[in-house]
Structures are given as structure tokens and as C-alpha cells.
C-alpha positions in Angstrom: 61.9 201.1 13.7 65.3 201.5 12.2 66.9 201.7 15.6 64.9 198.5 16.8 66.1 196.7 13.7 69.9 197.6 13.9 70.2 197.8 17.7 67.8 195.1 18.9 69.8 194.4 22.2 69.0 198.0 23.4 65.2 197.7 22.8 62.7 195.8 25.1 59.7 196.9 23.0 58.6 199.9 21.0 55.5 201.8 20.0 55.5 203.5 16.4 52.8 205.8 15.2 52.8 206.4 11.5 56.2 205.3 10.9 57.8 206.5 7.6 58.5 203.1 6.0 57.7 204.5 2.6 56.4 207.7 1.3 52.7 207.7 0.8 51.5 207.4 -2.8 50.3 211.0 -3.0 53.6 212.4 -1.7 56.2 209.9 -3.1 58.8 211.4 -5.4 58.7 210.4 -9.0 61.1 208.0 -10.6 63.4 210.7 -11.9 63.4 212.8 -8.5 64.0 209.7 -6.6 67.1 208.8 -8.4 68.3 212.3 -8.6 68.1 212.6 -4.9 69.8 209.4 -4.3 72.5 210.1 -6.8 73.2 213.8 -6.0 73.1 213.0 -2.1 76.4 211.0 -2.8 78.1 214.0 -4.5 76.6 216.8 -2.6 75.2 215.6 0.7 74.9 218.8 2.5 73.3 220.7 -0.4 69.7 221.8 0.4 66.5 221.0 -1.2 63.0 222.7 -0.5 61.1 220.4 1.8 58.3 218.9 -0.2 56.0 218.3 2.7 52.8 220.4 2.5 51.3 221.4 5.8 47.9 220.3 4.6 49.0 216.7 4.9 50.2 216.9 8.4 46.7 217.0 10.0 43.1 217.3 9.1 42.7 219.8 12.0 43.0 223.4 10.5 44.6 224.7 13.8 47.4 222.2 13.5 47.9 222.8 9.9 48.1 226.6 10.5 50.7 226.0 13.4 52.7 223.8 11.3 52.9 226.5 8.7 53.7 229.2 11.2 56.4 227.3 13.2 59.8 228.6 12.8 61.3 225.2 13.7 59.8 223.3 10.8 62.5 223.2 8.3 61.6 224.4 4.9 64.8 222.9 3.5 66.4 219.5 3.9 69.8 218.2 2.8 70.0 215.8 0.1 71.5 213.2 2.4 68.4 213.5 4.7 66.1 213.2 1.9 68.0 210.2 0.5 68.1 208.4 3.9 64.2 208.9 4.3 63.8 207.4 1.0 66.1 204.3 1.7 65.5 203.4 5.3 62.2 201.7 4.5 63.7 200.0 1.6 66.5 198.5 4.0 63.9 197.4 6.5 62.0 195.6 3.7 65.3 194.2 2.3 65.6 192.1 5.5 66.4 194.4 8.5 63.0 193.8 9.9 64.0 190.2 10.6 66.1 191.6 13.5 63.2 193.0 15.3 62.4 190.4 18.0 60.8 192.7 20.7 57.0 193.5 21.0 55.8 196.1 18.7 52.7 198.3 18.7 52.3 200.1 15.3 49.5 202.4 14.5 48.7 204.0 11.3 45.7 206.4 10.2 43.8 205.4 7.2 43.9 209.2 5.9 47.7 209.5 6.2 49.2 210.6 2.9 52.7 211.2 4.1 53.6 207.7 4.9 52.5 204.2 4.1 
């Protein structure tokens, strides 16, 4: 969605499944953690923080949850800059970038998704 909002000339339409516009209520950082990540990411952008995503929230299928836990390519640590970007991209869309999306959109979202909202 960010690409469609900031580069509309390069998009003829898009499909988005469970877009991370905002963190879900169950998984959103608290006020202090939110501002700590935002502030520290400006000073120490490449510094890492343990990935707060719990595998149990990735899927209701126990096999998918197990595979996610065992996948060596699932990062357990994210940089502060990445975490800050995840938190602010949705805010930027809501602040007005969404107005630049002028192409057809198909957006789907599961009712049990706690990672995004």
C-alpha cells in the first residue's frame, strides 16, 4: 500500500492481504515502548531488538505455527529503524498518503488477525 500511495504512476492495481496499516490491539506496543522505538531508531537505527511477533499469531493452523517457529529465515531480531518504519507507515497513510491511491484495490483481512488491523 505504501508503494501504491507514493508511486501511483507505477501501479495499475493491487491486491493486499492483511496489510499492516496498524498493529493489532493485542500486539501493539504500549505508549512507552512506541516512543522509545521511535526515538532510539533516530540515534541507533541499526541496533537490534527482539522481534515481538509470537508464532501463535501467524496462523491458527498448528503446522504453520510450528513451521514458523522452526524456520531459520524468520528473523528473531529487527533493527530499531525497521520497527519504527512498521509503526509509522500506517500513520503516514492515514495522514493523507492514501489520497494518492487512485487505482483499483482489493484488500482482504481476516477477522481473527491479531497482528494487524
